[in-house]
Every structure is written in structure tokens, then in C-alpha cells.
VOKOLBA-773546 format. One record per atom (N, C-alpha, C): atom name; x, y, z; residue in three letters; chain; residue number from 1. Coordinates in nm, 3 decimals. Example, Ala and Ser with C-alpha at 12.3 -4.5 7.8 and 13.67 -1.06 7.14 Angstrom:
{N; {1.319; -0.569; 0.780}; ALA; A; 1}
{CA; {1.230; -0.450; 0.780}; ALA; A; 1}
{C; {1.320; -0.330; 0.780}; ALA; A; 1}
{N; {1.285; -0.225; 0.708}; SER; A; 2}
{CA; {1.367; -0.106; 0.714}; SER; A; 2}
{C; {1.290; 0.003; 0.787}; SER; A; 2}
This chain:
{N; {-5.788; 0.826; -6.732}; MET; A; 1}
{CA; {-5.876; 0.919; -6.873}; MET; A; 1}
{C; {-6.006; 0.922; -6.861}; MET; A; 1}
{N; {-6.094; 1.008; -6.872}; SER; A; 2}
{CA; {-6.228; 1.087; -6.882}; SER; A; 2}
{C; {-6.220; 1.010; -7.003}; SER; A; 2}
{N; {-6.409; 0.991; -6.999}; ALA; A; 3}
{CA; {-6.486; 0.958; -7.092}; ALA; A; 3}
{C; {-6.503; 1.005; -7.178}; ALA; A; 3}
{N; {-6.511; 0.964; -7.289}; HIS; A; 4}
{CA; {-6.529; 1.081; -7.406}; HIS; A; 4}
{C; {-6.670; 1.152; -7.417}; HIS; A; 4}
{N; {-6.689; 1.250; -7.422}; THR; A; 5}
{CA; {-6.780; 1.275; -7.447}; THR; A; 5}
{C; {-6.870; 1.330; -7.547}; THR; A; 5}
{N; {-6.865; 1.314; -7.676}; GLY; A; 6}
{CA; {-6.867; 1.294; -7.760}; GLY; A; 6}
{C; {-6.848; 1.398; -7.872}; GLY; A; 6}
{N; {-6.839; 1.484; -7.771}; GLU; A; 7}
{CA; {-6.752; 1.632; -7.879}; GLU; A; 7}
{C; {-6.619; 1.618; -7.936}; GLU; A; 7}
{N; {-6.598; 1.688; -8.044}; SER; A; 8}
{CA; {-6.459; 1.616; -8.056}; SER; A; 8}
{C; {-6.411; 1.755; -8.168}; SER; A; 8}
{N; {-6.247; 1.736; -8.112}; LEU; A; 9}
{CA; {-6.150; 1.822; -8.057}; LEU; A; 9}
{C; {-6.243; 1.929; -8.228}; LEU; A; 9}
{N; {-6.179; 2.052; -8.190}; THR; A; 10}
{CA; {-6.162; 2.101; -8.323}; THR; A; 10}
{C; {-6.042; 2.092; -8.401}; THR; A; 10}
{N; {-6.000; 2.185; -8.497}; GLU; A; 11}
{CA; {-5.848; 2.221; -8.560}; GLU; A; 11}
{C; {-5.727; 2.287; -8.431}; GLU; A; 11}
{N; {-5.863; 2.395; -8.393}; LYS; A; 12}
{CA; {-5.826; 2.525; -8.350}; LYS; A; 12}
{C; {-5.768; 2.470; -8.157}; LYS; A; 12}
{N; {-5.832; 2.380; -8.174}; ASP; A; 13}
{CA; {-5.814; 2.266; -8.029}; ASP; A; 13}
{C; {-5.695; 2.199; -8.038}; ASP; A; 13}
{N; {-5.689; 2.118; -8.165}; LYS; A; 14}
{CA; {-5.522; 2.012; -8.192}; LYS; A; 14}
{C; {-5.399; 2.147; -8.185}; LYS; A; 14}
{N; {-5.495; 2.217; -8.225}; ILE; A; 15}
{CA; {-5.322; 2.291; -8.262}; ILE; A; 15}
{C; {-5.297; 2.373; -8.121}; ILE; A; 15}
{N; {-5.420; 2.391; -8.076}; GLN; A; 16}
{CA; {-5.307; 2.428; -7.941}; GLN; A; 16}
{C; {-5.287; 2.338; -7.886}; GLN; A; 16}
{N; {-5.319; 2.223; -7.801}; ILE; A; 17}
{CA; {-5.230; 2.077; -7.810}; ILE; A; 17}
{C; {-5.099; 2.056; -7.810}; ILE; A; 17}
{N; {-5.121; 2.108; -7.986}; LEU; A; 18}
{CA; {-4.959; 2.065; -8.062}; LEU; A; 18}
{C; {-4.871; 2.165; -8.025}; LEU; A; 18}
{N; {-4.916; 2.285; -7.947}; LEU; A; 19}
{CA; {-4.859; 2.397; -7.995}; LEU; A; 19}
{C; {-4.811; 2.430; -7.787}; LEU; A; 19}
{N; {-4.889; 2.318; -7.712}; SER; A; 20}
{CA; {-4.862; 2.290; -7.564}; SER; A; 20}
{C; {-4.700; 2.174; -7.557}; SER; A; 20}
{N; {-4.683; 2.091; -7.674}; GLU; A; 21}
{CA; {-4.578; 2.065; -7.672}; GLU; A; 21}
{C; {-4.460; 2.098; -7.721}; GLU; A; 21}
{N; {-4.575; 2.258; -7.832}; TYR; A; 22}
{CA; {-4.463; 2.264; -7.892}; TYR; A; 22}
{C; {-4.337; 2.339; -7.818}; TYR; A; 22}
{N; {-4.430; 2.357; -7.703}; GLY; A; 23}
{CA; {-4.371; 2.549; -7.629}; GLY; A; 23}
{C; {-4.292; 2.414; -7.494}; GLY; A; 23}
{N; {-4.343; 2.309; -7.484}; THR; A; 24}
{CA; {-4.283; 2.245; -7.415}; THR; A; 24}
{C; {-4.136; 2.158; -7.431}; THR; A; 24}
{N; {-4.087; 2.149; -7.526}; LEU; A; 25}
{CA; {-3.981; 2.100; -7.606}; LEU; A; 25}
{C; {-3.893; 2.197; -7.661}; LEU; A; 25}
{N; {-3.943; 2.350; -7.675}; ARG; A; 26}
{CA; {-3.854; 2.416; -7.670}; ARG; A; 26}
{C; {-3.805; 2.492; -7.604}; ARG; A; 26}
{N; {-3.858; 2.485; -7.412}; GLN; A; 27}
{CA; {-3.783; 2.487; -7.333}; GLN; A; 27}
{C; {-3.667; 2.384; -7.280}; GLN; A; 27}
{N; {-3.732; 2.252; -7.299}; GLU; A; 28}
{CA; {-3.633; 2.100; -7.301}; GLU; A; 28}
{C; {-3.524; 2.182; -7.375}; GLU; A; 28}
{N; {-3.580; 2.226; -7.456}; ILE; A; 29}
{CA; {-3.408; 2.252; -7.562}; ILE; A; 29}
{C; {-3.324; 2.339; -7.506}; ILE; A; 29}
{N; {-3.419; 2.438; -7.456}; LEU; A; 30}
{CA; {-3.332; 2.608; -7.352}; LEU; A; 30}
{C; {-3.258; 2.511; -7.210}; LEU; A; 30}
{N; {-3.306; 2.442; -7.165}; THR; A; 31}
{CA; {-3.269; 2.379; -7.066}; THR; A; 31}
{C; {-3.135; 2.325; -7.091}; THR; A; 31}
{N; {-3.153; 2.161; -7.142}; ARG; A; 32}
{CA; {-3.013; 2.112; -7.188}; ARG; A; 32}
{C; {-2.910; 2.212; -7.273}; ARG; A; 32}
{N; {-2.952; 2.323; -7.362}; THR; A; 33}
{CA; {-2.864; 2.354; -7.386}; THR; A; 33}
{C; {-2.797; 2.438; -7.237}; THR; A; 33}
{N; {-2.808; 2.505; -7.152}; SER; A; 34}
{CA; {-2.809; 2.599; -7.044}; SER; A; 34}
{C; {-2.705; 2.466; -6.982}; SER; A; 34}
{N; {-2.775; 2.352; -6.950}; VAL; A; 35}
{CA; {-2.680; 2.240; -6.916}; VAL; A; 35}
{C; {-2.534; 2.231; -6.968}; VAL; A; 35}
{N; {-2.628; 2.238; -7.145}; THR; A; 36}
{CA; {-2.437; 2.230; -7.204}; THR; A; 36}
{C; {-2.346; 2.298; -7.166}; THR; A; 36}
{N; {-2.329; 2.436; -7.131}; PHE; A; 37}
{CA; {-2.308; 2.574; -7.096}; PHE; A; 37}
{C; {-2.237; 2.480; -6.965}; PHE; A; 37}
{N; {-2.268; 2.516; -6.854}; GLN; A; 38}
{CA; {-2.213; 2.429; -6.686}; GLN; A; 38}
{C; {-2.142; 2.341; -6.749}; GLN; A; 38}
{N; {-2.200; 2.186; -6.808}; LEU; A; 39}
{CA; {-2.057; 2.142; -6.863}; LEU; A; 39}
{C; {-1.970; 2.156; -6.882}; LEU; A; 39}
{N; {-1.926; 2.304; -7.004}; PHE; A; 40}
{CA; {-1.849; 2.369; -7.070}; PHE; A; 40}
{C; {-1.736; 2.415; -6.961}; PHE; A; 40}
{N; {-1.791; 2.529; -6.820}; ALA; A; 41}
{CA; {-1.747; 2.557; -6.719}; ALA; A; 41}
{C; {-1.696; 2.449; -6.672}; ALA; A; 41}
{N; {-1.790; 2.308; -6.583}; VAL; A; 42}
{CA; {-1.733; 2.256; -6.471}; VAL; A; 42}
{C; {-1.565; 2.188; -6.578}; VAL; A; 42}
{N; {-1.598; 2.141; -6.727}; GLY; A; 43}
{CA; {-1.433; 2.161; -6.761}; GLY; A; 43}
{C; {-1.359; 2.179; -6.783}; GLY; A; 43}
{N; {-1.382; 2.371; -6.809}; ALA; A; 44}
{CA; {-1.250; 2.454; -6.738}; ALA; A; 44}
{C; {-1.197; 2.440; -6.594}; ALA; A; 44}
{N; {-1.309; 2.445; -6.562}; VAL; A; 45}
{CA; {-1.277; 2.442; -6.447}; VAL; A; 45}
{C; {-1.161; 2.278; -6.382}; VAL; A; 45}
{N; {-1.225; 2.227; -6.418}; LEU; A; 46}
{CA; {-1.172; 2.079; -6.387}; LEU; A; 46}
{C; {-0.997; 2.104; -6.520}; LEU; A; 46}
{N; {-0.999; 2.150; -6.593}; PHE; A; 47}
{CA; {-0.869; 2.174; -6.639}; PHE; A; 47}
{C; {-0.786; 2.242; -6.583}; PHE; A; 47}
{N; {-0.872; 2.321; -6.552}; THR; A; 48}
{CA; {-0.689; 2.499; -6.459}; THR; A; 48}
{C; {-0.679; 2.378; -6.307}; THR; A; 48}
{N; {-0.793; 2.296; -6.306}; TRP; A; 49}
{CA; {-0.715; 2.244; -6.183}; TRP; A; 49}
{C; {-0.620; 2.127; -6.159}; TRP; A; 49}
{N; {-0.679; 2.040; -6.260}; ILE; A; 50}
{CA; {-0.582; 1.925; -6.315}; ILE; A; 50}
{C; {-0.413; 1.993; -6.332}; ILE; A; 50}
{N; {-0.407; 2.122; -6.435}; MET; A; 51}
{CA; {-0.319; 2.171; -6.498}; MET; A; 51}
{C; {-0.203; 2.210; -6.337}; MET; A; 51}
{N; {-0.285; 2.260; -6.231}; ALA; A; 52}
{CA; {-0.225; 2.296; -6.117}; ALA; A; 52}
{C; {-0.163; 2.207; -6.012}; ALA; A; 52}
{N; {-0.183; 2.062; -6.078}; GLN; A; 53}
{CA; {-0.145; 1.904; -5.997}; GLN; A; 53}
{C; {0.019; 1.892; -6.028}; GLN; A; 53}
{N; {-0.007; 1.785; -5.972}; THR; A; 54}
{CA; {0.132; 1.729; -5.953}; THR; A; 54}
{C; {0.088; 1.577; -5.998}; THR; A; 54}
{N; {0.107; 1.543; -6.174}; TRP; A; 55}
{CA; {0.073; 1.396; -6.182}; TRP; A; 55}
{C; {0.142; 1.294; -6.077}; TRP; A; 55}
{N; {0.038; 1.254; -6.066}; ASN; A; 56}
{CA; {0.040; 1.075; -6.005}; ASN; A; 56}
{C; {-0.053; 0.998; -6.026}; ASN; A; 56}
{N; {-0.081; 0.896; -5.918}; ALA; A; 57}
{CA; {-0.204; 0.796; -5.970}; ALA; A; 57}
{C; {-0.373; 0.825; -5.931}; ALA; A; 57}
{N; {-0.299; 0.939; -5.834}; ARG; A; 58}
{CA; {-0.463; 0.968; -5.743}; ARG; A; 58}
{C; {-0.519; 1.037; -5.906}; ARG; A; 58}
{N; {-0.415; 1.155; -5.919}; LEU; A; 59}
{CA; {-0.506; 1.241; -6.012}; LEU; A; 59}
{C; {-0.461; 1.132; -6.154}; LEU; A; 59}
{N; {-0.452; 1.019; -6.229}; CYS; A; 60}
{CA; {-0.438; 0.969; -6.349}; CYS; A; 60}
{C; {-0.593; 0.929; -6.261}; CYS; A; 60}
{N; {-0.600; 0.834; -6.180}; LEU; A; 61}
{CA; {-0.728; 0.795; -6.167}; LEU; A; 61}
{C; {-0.910; 0.858; -6.214}; LEU; A; 61}
{N; {-0.848; 1.014; -6.070}; ALA; A; 62}
{CA; {-0.932; 1.039; -6.121}; ALA; A; 62}
{C; {-0.995; 1.094; -6.297}; ALA; A; 62}
{N; {-0.902; 1.145; -6.328}; LEU; A; 63}
{CA; {-0.913; 1.175; -6.486}; LEU; A; 63}
{C; {-0.939; 1.050; -6.544}; LEU; A; 63}
{N; {-0.948; 0.990; -6.570}; ILE; A; 64}
{CA; {-0.986; 0.815; -6.619}; ILE; A; 64}
{C; {-1.124; 0.781; -6.544}; ILE; A; 64}
{N; {-1.205; 0.832; -6.442}; LEU; A; 65}
{CA; {-1.297; 0.858; -6.402}; LEU; A; 65}
{C; {-1.416; 0.975; -6.500}; LEU; A; 65}
{N; {-1.371; 1.086; -6.422}; ALA; A; 66}
{CA; {-1.407; 1.216; -6.505}; ALA; A; 66}
{C; {-1.444; 1.219; -6.635}; ALA; A; 66}
{N; {-1.342; 1.264; -6.702}; ILE; A; 67}
{CA; {-1.360; 1.245; -6.885}; ILE; A; 67}
{C; {-1.424; 1.179; -6.913}; ILE; A; 67}
{N; {-1.454; 1.023; -6.950}; PRO; A; 68}
{CA; {-1.591; 1.041; -6.940}; PRO; A; 68}
{C; {-1.676; 0.979; -6.875}; PRO; A; 68}
{N; {-1.747; 1.047; -6.812}; ALA; A; 69}
{CA; {-1.796; 1.091; -6.780}; ALA; A; 69}
{C; {-1.894; 1.183; -6.797}; ALA; A; 69}
{N; {-1.800; 1.351; -6.819}; MET; A; 70}
{CA; {-1.798; 1.395; -6.876}; MET; A; 70}
{C; {-1.873; 1.396; -7.024}; MET; A; 70}
{N; {-1.829; 1.318; -7.104}; ILE; A; 71}
{CA; {-1.842; 1.304; -7.199}; ILE; A; 71}
{C; {-1.899; 1.249; -7.243}; ILE; A; 71}
{N; {-1.959; 1.119; -7.151}; MET; A; 72}
{CA; {-2.170; 1.048; -7.132}; MET; A; 72}
{C; {-2.259; 1.195; -7.135}; MET; A; 72}
{N; {-2.221; 1.290; -7.036}; GLY; A; 73}
{CA; {-2.319; 1.369; -7.024}; GLY; A; 73}
{C; {-2.318; 1.487; -7.102}; GLY; A; 73}
{N; {-2.167; 1.494; -7.202}; GLY; A; 74}
{CA; {-2.218; 1.557; -7.335}; GLY; A; 74}
{C; {-2.353; 1.534; -7.407}; GLY; A; 74}
{N; {-2.261; 1.361; -7.461}; TRP; A; 75}
{CA; {-2.319; 1.317; -7.547}; TRP; A; 75}
{C; {-2.499; 1.277; -7.556}; TRP; A; 75}
{N; {-2.471; 1.274; -7.412}; VAL; A; 76}
{CA; {-2.689; 1.246; -7.353}; VAL; A; 76}
{C; {-2.727; 1.383; -7.408}; VAL; A; 76}
{N; {-2.631; 1.493; -7.336}; THR; A; 77}
{CA; {-2.740; 1.617; -7.370}; THR; A; 77}
{C; {-2.779; 1.661; -7.517}; THR; A; 77}
{N; {-2.661; 1.633; -7.591}; TYR; A; 78}
{CA; {-2.642; 1.645; -7.713}; TYR; A; 78}
{C; {-2.743; 1.590; -7.788}; TYR; A; 78}
{N; {-2.786; 1.452; -7.772}; ARG; A; 79}
{CA; {-2.872; 1.383; -7.796}; ARG; A; 79}
{C; {-2.976; 1.368; -7.785}; ARG; A; 79}
{N; {-3.075; 1.448; -7.690}; ASP; A; 80}
{CA; {-3.155; 1.478; -7.635}; ASP; A; 80}
{C; {-3.196; 1.596; -7.725}; ASP; A; 80}
{N; {-3.086; 1.704; -7.744}; ILE; A; 81}
{CA; {-3.226; 1.832; -7.772}; ILE; A; 81}
{C; {-3.183; 1.757; -7.902}; ILE; A; 81}
{N; {-3.138; 1.706; -8.011}; VAL; A; 82}
{CA; {-3.122; 1.649; -8.104}; VAL; A; 82}
{C; {-3.244; 1.597; -8.162}; VAL; A; 82}
{N; {-3.340; 1.531; -8.058}; LYS; A; 83}
{CA; {-3.433; 1.445; -8.076}; LYS; A; 83}
{C; {-3.503; 1.541; -8.034}; LYS; A; 83}
{N; {-3.572; 1.666; -7.928}; ALA; A; 84}
{CA; {-3.628; 1.750; -7.931}; ALA; A; 84}
{C; {-3.604; 1.807; -8.046}; ALA; A; 84}
{N; {-3.559; 1.885; -8.140}; ALA; A; 85}
{CA; {-3.527; 1.907; -8.198}; ALA; A; 85}
{C; {-3.579; 1.885; -8.326}; ALA; A; 85}
{N; {-3.587; 1.756; -8.308}; ALA; A; 86}
{CA; {-3.707; 1.632; -8.476}; ALA; A; 86}
{C; {-3.809; 1.685; -8.426}; ALA; A; 86}
{N; {-3.842; 1.605; -8.273}; ARG; A; 87}
{CA; {-4.010; 1.657; -8.290}; ARG; A; 87}
{C; {-4.100; 1.763; -8.349}; ARG; A; 87}
{N; {-4.014; 1.846; -8.286}; ILE; A; 88}
{CA; {-4.035; 2.027; -8.261}; ILE; A; 88}
{C; {-4.078; 2.050; -8.432}; ILE; A; 88}
{N; {-3.928; 1.978; -8.539}; ARG; A; 89}
{CA; {-3.937; 1.992; -8.662}; ARG; A; 89}
{C; {-4.142; 1.950; -8.722}; ARG; A; 89}
{N; {-4.157; 1.784; -8.650}; GLU; A; 90}
{CA; {-4.232; 1.778; -8.758}; GLU; A; 90}
{C; {-4.368; 1.822; -8.630}; GLU; A; 90}
{N; {-4.369; 1.916; -8.538}; LEU; A; 91}
{CA; {-4.482; 1.959; -8.517}; LEU; A; 91}
{C; {-4.477; 2.073; -8.584}; LEU; A; 91}
{N; {-4.368; 2.145; -8.589}; GLU; A; 92}
{CA; {-4.425; 2.249; -8.708}; GLU; A; 92}
{C; {-4.473; 2.197; -8.839}; GLU; A; 92}
{N; {-4.421; 2.132; -8.881}; LYS; A; 93}
{CA; {-4.537; 2.082; -9.026}; LYS; A; 93}
{C; {-4.670; 2.066; -8.992}; LYS; A; 93}
{N; {-4.671; 1.985; -8.898}; ASP; A; 94}
{CA; {-4.830; 1.959; -8.878}; ASP; A; 94}
{C; {-4.884; 2.029; -8.828}; ASP; A; 94}
{N; {-4.857; 2.138; -8.754}; ILE; A; 95}
{CA; {-4.967; 2.309; -8.746}; ILE; A; 95}
{C; {-4.989; 2.368; -8.832}; ILE; A; 95}
{N; {-4.837; 2.391; -8.964}; ASN; A; 96}
{CA; {-4.852; 2.480; -9.001}; ASN; A; 96}
{C; {-4.958; 2.392; -9.108}; ASN; A; 96}
{N; {-4.996; 2.277; -9.140}; VAL; A; 97}
{CA; {-5.045; 2.210; -9.212}; VAL; A; 97}
{C; {-5.196; 2.256; -9.198}; VAL; A; 97}
{N; {-5.167; 2.226; -9.036}; ARG; A; 98}
{CA; {-5.316; 2.229; -9.029}; ARG; A; 98}
{C; {-5.408; 2.396; -9.012}; ARG; A; 98}
{N; {-5.263; 2.463; -8.981}; ALA; A; 99}
{CA; {-5.300; 2.634; -8.977}; ALA; A; 99}
{C; {-5.370; 2.655; -9.122}; ALA; A; 99}
{N; {-5.246; 2.594; -9.271}; GLY; A; 100}
{CA; {-5.267; 2.653; -9.424}; GLY; A; 100}
{C; {-5.228; 2.753; -9.426}; GLY; A; 100}
{N; {-5.102; 2.766; -9.343}; GLU; A; 101}
{CA; {-4.913; 2.832; -9.362}; GLU; A; 101}
{C; {-4.815; 2.821; -9.279}; GLU; A; 101}
{N; {-4.764; 2.856; -9.371}; ASP; A; 102}
{CA; {-4.636; 2.907; -9.280}; ASP; A; 102}
{C; {-4.611; 2.971; -9.071}; ASP; A; 102}
{N; {-4.693; 2.919; -9.025}; LEU; A; 103}
{CA; {-4.717; 2.984; -8.955}; LEU; A; 103}
{C; {-4.533; 2.945; -8.823}; LEU; A; 103}
{N; {-4.500; 2.858; -8.809}; LEU; A; 104}
{CA; {-4.382; 2.795; -8.689}; LEU; A; 104}
{C; {-4.279; 2.729; -8.850}; LEU; A; 104}
{N; {-4.144; 2.781; -8.797}; VAL; A; 105}
{CA; {-4.041; 2.809; -8.923}; VAL; A; 105}
{C; {-3.882; 2.784; -8.867}; VAL; A; 105}
{N; {-3.906; 2.802; -8.712}; TRP; A; 106}
{CA; {-3.770; 2.812; -8.658}; TRP; A; 106}
{C; {-3.687; 2.652; -8.768}; TRP; A; 106}
{N; {-3.702; 2.560; -8.627}; GLU; A; 107}
{CA; {-3.636; 2.501; -8.647}; GLU; A; 107}
{C; {-3.637; 2.401; -8.766}; GLU; A; 107}
{N; {-3.692; 2.418; -8.821}; THR; A; 108}
{CA; {-3.747; 2.360; -8.964}; THR; A; 108}
{C; {-3.625; 2.438; -9.092}; THR; A; 108}
{N; {-3.658; 2.604; -9.025}; PHE; A; 109}
{CA; {-3.597; 2.653; -9.160}; PHE; A; 109}
{C; {-3.407; 2.698; -9.107}; PHE; A; 109}
{N; {-3.446; 2.706; -8.959}; TRP; A; 110}
{CA; {-3.344; 2.835; -8.887}; TRP; A; 110}
{C; {-3.271; 2.708; -8.776}; TRP; A; 110}
{N; {-3.298; 2.654; -8.746}; GLY; A; 111}
{CA; {-3.220; 2.540; -8.677}; GLY; A; 111}
{C; {-3.089; 2.485; -8.648}; GLY; A; 111}
{N; {-3.032; 2.463; -8.589}; GLY; A; 112}
{CA; {-2.888; 2.436; -8.611}; GLY; A; 112}
{C; {-2.856; 2.277; -8.712}; GLY; A; 112}
{N; {-2.949; 2.230; -8.677}; ALA; A; 113}
{CA; {-2.969; 2.088; -8.698}; ALA; A; 113}
{C; {-2.991; 2.102; -8.865}; ALA; A; 113}
{N; {-3.002; 2.152; -8.895}; VAL; A; 114}
{CA; {-3.114; 2.168; -8.990}; VAL; A; 114}
{C; {-2.975; 2.235; -9.125}; VAL; A; 114}
{N; {-2.860; 2.367; -9.050}; THR; A; 115}
{CA; {-2.831; 2.442; -9.090}; THR; A; 115}
{C; {-2.708; 2.443; -9.065}; THR; A; 115}
{N; {-2.702; 2.347; -8.978}; GLY; A; 116}
{CA; {-2.501; 2.307; -8.879}; GLY; A; 116}
{C; {-2.508; 2.435; -8.788}; GLY; A; 116}
{N; {-2.372; 2.402; -8.723}; PHE; A; 117}
{CA; {-2.322; 2.482; -8.633}; PHE; A; 117}
{C; {-2.204; 2.549; -8.612}; PHE; A; 117}
{N; {-2.156; 2.593; -8.505}; LEU; A; 118}
{CA; {-2.030; 2.650; -8.528}; LEU; A; 118}
{C; {-2.026; 2.781; -8.611}; LEU; A; 118}
{N; {-2.095; 2.867; -8.620}; GLY; A; 119}
{CA; {-2.101; 3.007; -8.734}; GLY; A; 119}
{C; {-2.157; 2.958; -8.851}; GLY; A; 119}
{N; {-2.174; 2.808; -8.915}; ARG; A; 120}
{CA; {-2.208; 2.787; -9.052}; ARG; A; 120}
{C; {-2.346; 2.827; -9.074}; ARG; A; 120}
{N; {-2.417; 2.806; -9.012}; ALA; A; 121}
{CA; {-2.582; 2.840; -8.991}; ALA; A; 121}
{C; {-2.620; 2.942; -9.103}; ALA; A; 121}
{N; {-2.643; 2.881; -9.180}; LYS; A; 122}
{CA; {-2.729; 2.976; -9.307}; LYS; A; 122}
{C; {-2.904; 2.885; -9.309}; LYS; A; 122}
{N; {-2.958; 2.994; -9.340}; LYS; A; 123}
{CA; {-3.125; 2.980; -9.328}; LYS; A; 123}
{C; {-3.111; 2.857; -9.487}; LYS; A; 123}
{N; {-3.203; 2.812; -9.419}; LYS; A; 124}
{CA; {-3.248; 2.639; -9.534}; LYS; A; 124}
{C; {-3.357; 2.688; -9.605}; LYS; A; 124}
{N; {-3.362; 2.640; -9.761}; THR; A; 125}
{CA; {-3.449; 2.732; -9.817}; THR; A; 125}
{C; {-3.574; 2.592; -9.850}; THR; A; 125}
{N; {-3.691; 2.712; -9.842}; PRO; A; 126}
{CA; {-3.771; 2.611; -9.823}; PRO; A; 126}
{C; {-3.795; 2.519; -9.955}; PRO; A; 126}
């Protein structure tokens, strides 16, 4: 870590640093959402394949291993999305306070974690 030069950061500098984290977390959510869609696709292929198979001990063992692994993968992905969204809401609040107006509002008012999922999403009122 470099030595402190005595110059302090301005509010604009601090906002830029926070916006960098904000952008990174937004990208993380998009990436994790993409992973979720891929997980659903793998699940659909697995389901189709299973329906075409003759039930036997090997198939049961494969299901016993595959289903919990997919559930765990989905849960970890969902957990990380929720954590990133919570941090984004914190950043939106902090940046808006520093800027003196509501510039960033998506996750705070429109994000699925605060409005609901599966078509129930309605803007949260301030």
C-alpha cells in the first residue's frame, strides 16, 4: 500500500470510487443471473435425459448426487446475488447522500429483493 501523500480525497473522488464498486457488483449480479439460467438449462436437459432412461440403481445414484449438487449451486448463486444487491442498496444510499439527490435508485426501489420476484415486482415507494 502506498504512503499517504497528505492530499485528501474530494467528495467527487469518493463517489467515483463507490461507483466503481457499484458497477462491479452490478456486473456480478448479471453474471450470477446468467449462471442461474445455465443451471436451469442443465436441469432441463438432465430431466429430459432422466425421463428417457430405464430406472435402475445407477440412475438413482446419479440422481442422488446430481440433484443436491444442482440445488446447492442454485442456493449459492441466489445467496450471492442477494448479498450483492444488499451492498448495491447501501452504495446507492451513500452515493445519493454524498451527491445530495437521488441519482441511483434501481436496486433501492425497483430491485427484486425489495419489490418481489416472479412478476410481482412493483416499485417500492420512497
